[in-house]
Each structure stands twice: as structure tokens, then as C-alpha cells.
FITIFI-209256 format. One record per residue (C-alpha): x, y, z. Coordinates in pm, 1 decimal, padded with zeros to 6 digits. Example, Ala and Ser with C-alpha at 12.3 -4.5 7.8 and 13.67 -1.06 7.14 Angstrom:
% FITIFI-209256
<r xx="01230.0" yy="-00450.0" zz="00780.0"/>
<r xx="01367.0" yy="-00106.0" zz="00714.0"/>
END
This chain:
% FITIFI-209256
<r xx="00066.9" yy="00097.6" zz="-04975.0"/>
<r xx="-00199.1" yy="-00020.2" zz="-04732.5"/>
<r xx="-00538.7" yy="-00137.0" zz="-04859.5"/>
<r xx="-00891.1" yy="-00163.8" zz="-04725.8"/>
<r xx="-01072.0" yy="-00420.3" zz="-04936.8"/>
<r xx="-01451.8" yy="-00415.3" zz="-04926.0"/>
<r xx="-01617.0" yy="-00731.7" zz="-05056.7"/>
<r xx="-01969.8" yy="-00621.3" zz="-05140.5"/>
<r xx="-02296.4" yy="-00741.8" zz="-05292.3"/>
<r xx="-02652.6" yy="-00818.0" zz="-05191.8"/>
<r xx="-02702.5" yy="-01109.0" zz="-04948.1"/>
<r xx="-02630.7" yy="-01468.9" zz="-05057.7"/>
<r xx="-02406.9" yy="-01375.3" zz="-05350.8"/>
<r xx="-02115.0" yy="-01559.4" zz="-05191.1"/>
<r xx="-01939.3" yy="-01273.7" zz="-05010.0"/>
<r xx="-01838.9" yy="-01476.3" zz="-04705.5"/>
<r xx="-01688.6" yy="-01769.5" zz="-04892.8"/>
<r xx="-01512.2" yy="-01542.0" zz="-05140.8"/>
<r xx="-01387.0" yy="-01308.1" zz="-04866.5"/>
<r xx="-01239.4" yy="-01596.6" zz="-04668.8"/>
<r xx="-01070.5" yy="-01741.4" zz="-04977.2"/>
<r xx="-00923.7" yy="-01403.0" zz="-05067.6"/>
<r xx="-00804.5" yy="-01338.5" zz="-04711.2"/>
<r xx="-00631.4" yy="-01678.8" zz="-04707.1"/>
<r xx="-00463.5" yy="-01608.4" zz="-05041.7"/>
<r xx="-00329.6" yy="-01268.2" zz="-04934.7"/>
<r xx="-00028.3" yy="-01229.8" zz="-04711.1"/>
<r xx="-00111.5" yy="-01131.5" zz="-04354.1"/>
<r xx="-00464.5" yy="-01004.6" zz="-04422.9"/>
<r xx="-00695.5" yy="-00897.0" zz="-04139.6"/>
<r xx="-01041.4" yy="-01043.4" zz="-04207.5"/>
<r xx="-01350.0" yy="-00867.8" zz="-04066.5"/>
<r xx="-01707.0" yy="-00985.9" zz="-04118.0"/>
<r xx="-01996.4" yy="-00752.6" zz="-04036.8"/>
<r xx="-02208.9" yy="-01060.9" zz="-03963.4"/>
<r xx="-01999.4" yy="-01114.3" zz="-03649.3"/>
<r xx="-02198.9" yy="-00822.5" zz="-03506.7"/>
<r xx="-02531.8" yy="-01003.9" zz="-03556.7"/>
<r xx="-02517.8" yy="-01139.4" zz="-03200.6"/>
<r xx="-02533.2" yy="-00779.7" zz="-03075.4"/>
<r xx="-02806.3" yy="-00687.5" zz="-03322.8"/>
<r xx="-03021.0" yy="-00981.2" zz="-03209.4"/>
<r xx="-02989.5" yy="-00857.0" zz="-02853.0"/>
<r xx="-03101.6" yy="-00508.7" zz="-02958.7"/>
<r xx="-03410.0" yy="-00657.0" zz="-03126.5"/>
<r xx="-03482.1" yy="-00859.6" zz="-02810.8"/>
<r xx="-03437.1" yy="-00570.7" zz="-02568.0"/>
<r xx="-03648.6" yy="-00343.0" zz="-02788.4"/>
<r xx="-03926.8" yy="-00604.2" zz="-02808.6"/>
<r xx="-03899.9" yy="-00611.8" zz="-03188.0"/>
<r xx="-03933.7" yy="-00908.6" zz="-03423.7"/>
<r xx="-03594.7" yy="-01023.6" zz="-03551.8"/>
<r xx="-03609.3" yy="-00891.0" zz="-03907.8"/>
<r xx="-03296.6" yy="-00746.6" zz="-04065.9"/>
<r xx="-03512.0" yy="-00598.9" zz="-04343.6"/>
<r xx="-03738.5" yy="-00404.7" zz="-04104.8"/>
<r xx="-03768.3" yy="-00028.9" zz="-04059.8"/>
<r xx="-03649.9" yy="-00079.1" zz="-03699.9"/>
<r xx="-03327.2" yy="-00243.8" zz="-03820.3"/>
<r xx="-03270.9" yy="00025.1" zz="-04082.7"/>
<r xx="-03331.4" yy="00304.6" zz="-03832.1"/>
<r xx="-03169.8" yy="00171.1" zz="-03512.9"/>
<r xx="-02905.8" yy="-00089.4" zz="-03602.5"/>
<r xx="-02785.0" yy="-00104.5" zz="-03962.3"/>
<r xx="-02561.6" yy="00202.9" zz="-03981.8"/>
<r xx="-02409.1" yy="00131.9" zz="-03639.8"/>
<r xx="-02293.5" yy="-00210.7" zz="-03758.9"/>
<r xx="-02111.5" yy="-00036.3" zz="-04044.9"/>
<r xx="-01961.5" yy="00229.7" zz="-03815.2"/>
<r xx="-01831.5" yy="-00044.7" zz="-03587.5"/>
<r xx="-01676.2" yy="-00265.3" zz="-03855.5"/>
<r xx="-01513.0" yy="00037.1" zz="-04022.2"/>
<r xx="-01371.1" yy="00158.1" zz="-03690.0"/>
<r xx="-01225.1" yy="-00189.4" zz="-03637.1"/>
<r xx="-01076.6" yy="-00177.9" zz="-03987.8"/>
<r xx="-00916.7" yy="00163.5" zz="-03933.2"/>
<r xx="-00765.4" yy="00043.1" zz="-03609.2"/>
<r xx="-00631.5" yy="-00270.8" zz="-03783.1"/>
<r xx="-00473.3" yy="-00057.1" zz="-04056.4"/>
<r xx="-00254.8" yy="00100.6" zz="-03788.6"/>
<r xx="-00092.1" yy="-00241.7" zz="-03744.4"/>
<r xx="-00135.9" yy="-00417.7" zz="-04077.5"/>
<r xx="-00118.7" yy="-00338.4" zz="-04449.3"/>
<r xx="-00427.7" yy="-00525.2" zz="-04570.6"/>
<r xx="-00774.3" yy="-00533.4" zz="-04414.6"/>
<r xx="-01067.3" yy="-00703.5" zz="-04583.0"/>
<r xx="-01428.0" yy="-00637.5" zz="-04477.7"/>
<r xx="-01703.2" yy="-00877.5" zz="-04576.8"/>
<r xx="-02026.5" yy="-00673.4" zz="-04574.9"/>
<r xx="-02296.3" yy="-00573.6" zz="-04824.3"/>
<r xx="-02232.0" yy="-00193.6" zz="-04819.3"/>
<r xx="-02530.9" yy="-00186.3" zz="-05058.6"/>
<r xx="-02620.4" yy="00179.7" zz="-05004.5"/>
<r xx="-02273.5" yy="00309.2" zz="-04928.9"/>
<r xx="-02099.7" yy="00190.9" zz="-05246.8"/>
<r xx="-02343.1" yy="00389.9" zz="-05461.0"/>
<r xx="-02296.8" yy="00709.1" zz="-05258.3"/>
<r xx="-02009.5" yy="00917.6" zz="-05397.1"/>
<r xx="-01993.7" yy="01145.7" zz="-05091.6"/>
<r xx="-01968.8" yy="00841.5" zz="-04862.4"/>
<r xx="-01691.8" yy="00691.2" zz="-05077.2"/>
<r xx="-01500.2" yy="01021.1" zz="-05089.7"/>
<r xx="-01523.3" yy="01047.9" zz="-04710.4"/>
<r xx="-01404.2" yy="00687.8" zz="-04671.4"/>
<r xx="-01112.4" yy="00749.2" zz="-04909.7"/>
<r xx="-01013.6" yy="01058.3" zz="-04707.6"/>
<r xx="-01032.6" yy="00862.7" zz="-04383.6"/>
<r xx="-00820.3" yy="00585.6" zz="-04536.8"/>
<r xx="-00562.7" yy="00839.5" zz="-04657.7"/>
<r xx="-00510.5" yy="00941.7" zz="-04293.2"/>
<r xx="-00400.4" yy="00581.1" zz="-04235.6"/>
<r xx="-00187.7" yy="00570.0" zz="-04551.8"/>
<r xx="-00434.0" yy="00333.2" zz="-04714.8"/>
<r xx="-00630.0" yy="00306.2" zz="-05036.6"/>
<r xx="-00973.6" yy="00163.1" zz="-05106.9"/>
<r xx="-01041.1" yy="-00147.6" zz="-05316.8"/>
<r xx="-01400.3" yy="-00259.0" zz="-05377.9"/>
<r xx="-01483.3" yy="-00609.4" zz="-05493.9"/>
<r xx="-01836.6" yy="-00652.1" zz="-05627.9"/>
<r xx="-01959.8" yy="-01011.3" zz="-05618.4"/>
<r xx="-02180.6" yy="-01050.6" zz="-05924.0"/>
<r xx="-02430.3" yy="-01336.9" zz="-05886.8"/>
<r xx="-02760.5" yy="-01404.5" zz="-06061.1"/>
<r xx="-03069.5" yy="-01342.9" zz="-05845.1"/>
<r xx="-03201.5" yy="-01699.3" zz="-05880.8"/>
<r xx="-02865.9" yy="-01837.5" zz="-05762.7"/>
<r xx="-02885.3" yy="-01613.3" zz="-05452.7"/>
<r xx="-03232.6" yy="-01745.0" zz="-05369.3"/>
<r xx="-03109.5" yy="-02105.4" zz="-05401.6"/>
<r xx="-02816.4" yy="-02024.0" zz="-05172.0"/>
<r xx="-03043.7" yy="-01864.2" zz="-04911.4"/>
<r xx="-03262.4" yy="-02173.3" zz="-04907.4"/>
<r xx="-02958.2" yy="-02399.8" zz="-04881.0"/>
<r xx="-02788.0" yy="-02207.4" zz="-04598.1"/>
<r xx="-03113.9" yy="-02210.1" zz="-04396.4"/>
<r xx="-03025.1" yy="-01909.3" zz="-04178.1"/>
<r xx="-03271.4" yy="-01720.8" zz="-03957.7"/>
<r xx="-03139.3" yy="-01395.3" zz="-04104.5"/>
<r xx="-03301.6" yy="-01500.1" zz="-04435.4"/>
<r xx="-03641.0" yy="-01617.5" zz="-04305.9"/>
<r xx="-03822.9" yy="-01291.1" zz="-04369.4"/>
<r xx="-03650.0" yy="-01245.2" zz="-04705.6"/>
<r xx="-03756.6" yy="-01586.1" zz="-04833.8"/>
<r xx="-04111.2" yy="-01556.1" zz="-04696.6"/>
<r xx="-04148.4" yy="-01214.8" zz="-04864.6"/>
<r xx="-03925.4" yy="-01277.2" zz="-05165.5"/>
<r xx="-04091.9" yy="-01041.5" zz="-05414.3"/>
<r xx="-04097.0" yy="-00754.9" zz="-05164.5"/>
<r xx="-03739.9" yy="-00824.3" zz="-05054.5"/>
<r xx="-03593.9" yy="-00858.9" zz="-05403.2"/>
<r xx="-03767.5" yy="-00539.2" zz="-05518.7"/>
<r xx="-03554.2" yy="-00352.4" zz="-05265.2"/>
<r xx="-03223.6" yy="-00505.7" zz="-05379.9"/>
<r xx="-02994.6" yy="-00370.3" zz="-05646.2"/>
<r xx="-02802.6" yy="-00648.2" zz="-05819.9"/>
<r xx="-02647.7" yy="-00412.8" zz="-06075.8"/>
<r xx="-02277.6" yy="-00355.5" zz="-06033.0"/>
<r xx="-02198.0" yy="-00001.5" zz="-05922.5"/>
<r xx="-02064.1" yy="00218.4" zz="-06200.4"/>
<r xx="-01925.0" yy="00498.5" zz="-05981.8"/>
<r xx="-01621.5" yy="00324.6" zz="-05828.5"/>
<r xx="-01283.6" yy="00358.8" zz="-05997.5"/>
<r xx="-01132.5" yy="00092.1" zz="-05767.7"/>
<r xx="-01399.0" yy="-00168.2" zz="-05856.7"/>
<r xx="-01305.9" yy="-00530.4" zz="-05922.2"/>
<r xx="-01588.6" yy="-00758.9" zz="-06036.1"/>
<r xx="-01592.3" yy="-01116.4" zz="-05907.5"/>
<r xx="-01827.5" yy="-01335.9" zz="-06112.7"/>
<r xx="-01988.0" yy="-01600.4" zz="-05889.8"/>
<r xx="-02295.3" yy="-01767.7" zz="-06040.7"/>
<r xx="-02120.6" yy="-02100.4" zz="-06103.2"/>
<r xx="-01814.1" yy="-02299.3" zz="-05994.0"/>
<r xx="-01646.5" yy="-02216.9" zz="-06325.2"/>
<r xx="-01698.9" yy="-01843.4" zz="-06274.4"/>
<r xx="-01567.9" yy="-01867.7" zz="-05918.0"/>
<r xx="-01255.4" yy="-02058.0" zz="-06025.6"/>
<r xx="-01170.4" yy="-01802.6" zz="-06295.0"/>
<r xx="-01249.3" yy="-01505.0" zz="-06073.2"/>
<r xx="-01050.7" yy="-01618.7" zz="-05769.6"/>
<r xx="-00734.5" yy="-01658.5" zz="-05978.1"/>
<r xx="-00780.1" yy="-01324.0" zz="-06154.1"/>
<r xx="-00872.8" yy="-01123.8" zz="-05842.3"/>
<r xx="-00594.0" yy="-01264.2" zz="-05624.5"/>
<r xx="-00343.1" yy="-01165.3" zz="-05895.0"/>
<r xx="-00489.9" yy="-00813.7" zz="-05907.6"/>
<r xx="-00479.5" yy="-00775.7" zz="-05530.3"/>
<r xx="-00118.6" yy="-00898.1" zz="-05517.0"/>
<r xx="-00028.1" yy="-00654.8" zz="-05796.1"/>
<r xx="00084.7" yy="-00931.8" zz="-06030.3"/>
END
């Protein structure tokens, strides 16, 4: 059976590092990162004369969903040639939307694939420390407006996904335990 693995969580929970480690541990896994599309998004902000702010109404209205459409289209295409595709992306709204998930499952079924969702569970204060440490321009607004930003984030694991695997990632010890456990689950061991 083919699988589309979504590695999800709010920003700075460790999705990228975890996704890359999982992709390396799986046999012949196609790795896709929605952040690869940021170069295009930055150009859209520039051409539109908008401040680069991935938390803005402009981003939500004109860019966000199109990044998801693009990365999912790439994943569906990859599933025609490979058995395992992993997407590293927040999917913060989508994973809590049952109609969206049902539609995605139906689309995957057309490719002979099933959905697996990995939720990266990380404490909020650890995420803030990681944002500061990574020093990325995509986090500037978030850190400068932390209370406003964090009020719009949902750090609770979704409770509507039957295919959910939780990856604990607030410490090195949690990561070490989770990577072993999750790789075994994904390999069907």
C-alpha cells in the first residue's frame, strides 16, 4: 500500500528536522517541504507591494492555500511513481477539517494510497526558543507580536484523525524515543 505522510504542527515544533530524519529512515521516500515554495511567496509579496508577513491577511487570502494546493499536487504526482511520500507542512487548519480530510483520503484512494498524519507535539515555550535560535525572517513578525501570534495557534493535538501518530518533541529524550517508535510504526514493524 502507498502512503502519504503529513508531518504537521504549528511553526518551530521541529517538523523539518523530524521530517528529514523520518524520510532518511524510510526506504525510497519522496520528501516534500512546503517551505521550498517560500521563494515564490516572497516574490508575490514583492510584486503586490505587500510587507513580507506570513501571518498577514494578504498571505492568508492570496498565497497560503495555493502553497498547499501545489505541494499536494506534487505529492499526488510522486505517488504515481513511488510508494511513500512525506510532506513537511503545518496543515494547521486542514487537519482539523473532516471534510478536507475525507476529500484528501478520496483523492489518495485514486492513487492507491492511504493517509498517515504525524503530529509533532512540542511545548509552546520550546517553539519560541527555537524560533529565536533559527533566526529566520519568516518568524520576525511572529516574535515581534508573540502574544497576538500565539493566540492564533492551536497547539492541541487533533482528535479527529484515525491515522494520527503523535511525535513528542520538547526535549532530546522525547525525540529519541519518538523517532524509534514512529519509524517502527511507519515500517509496519
